[in-house]
C-alpha positions as CSV (number, residue, x, y, z in Angstrom):
1,X,-0.1,0.0,0.0
2,X,1.3,3.4,-0.9
3,X,0.8,6.5,1.1
4,X,-0.8,9.6,-0.6
5,X,1.6,12.2,-2.0
6,X,1.4,15.5,-0.4
7,X,2.0,18.7,-2.4
8,X,3.7,22.0,-1.1
9,X,1.1,24.1,-2.8
10,X,-1.7,22.5,-0.7
11,X,-0.1,24.4,2.2
12,X,-0.2,27.8,0.7
13,X,-3.7,28.8,-0.4
14,X,-4.3,32.3,-1.7
15,X,-7.6,33.9,-3.2
16,X,-6.4,33.0,-6.8
17,X,-5.8,29.5,-5.9
18,X,-9.3,29.1,-4.4
19,X,-10.9,30.8,-7.6
20,X,-9.0,28.8,-10.0
21,X,-10.1,25.5,-8.2
22,X,-13.5,26.7,-7.8
23,X,-13.8,27.5,-11.7
24,X,-12.4,24.1,-12.4
25,X,-14.9,22.4,-10.3
26,X,-17.8,24.3,-11.8
27,X,-16.6,23.4,-15.4
28,X,-16.5,19.9,-14.2
29,X,-20.1,20.1,-13.1
30,X,-21.0,21.5,-16.4
31,X,-19.2,18.7,-18.2
32,X,-17.2,21.3,-20.0
33,X,-14.0,19.5,-20.3
34,X,-12.3,22.0,-22.6
35,X,-12.7,24.5,-19.7
36,X,-11.4,21.9,-17.1
37,X,-8.2,21.7,-19.2
38,X,-8.0,25.5,-19.3
39,X,-8.2,25.6,-15.6
40,X,-5.7,22.8,-15.2
41,X,-3.1,24.7,-17.0
42,X,-3.8,28.1,-15.2
43,X,-3.6,26.2,-12.0
44,X,-0.1,24.8,-12.7
45,X,1.0,28.1,-13.9
46,X,-0.1,29.8,-10.8
47,X,1.4,27.1,-8.4
48,X,4.8,27.4,-10.3
49,X,4.8,31.3,-9.2
50,X,4.0,30.1,-5.7
51,X,7.2,27.9,-6.1
52,X,9.3,30.8,-7.1
53,X,8.3,32.7,-4.1
54,X,8.8,36.5,-3.4
């Protein structure tokens, strides 16, 4: 049995992280998978900005 991976970015939540994740969930609920993909890209880019730090 493997343990779940934890990610650094889950520890740092900003309002933009929350908004992007909410948008992705809304797109999933609407079954708009093109928008889901767009949000996935935006989320990854945003998390990379967190990793760069101030």
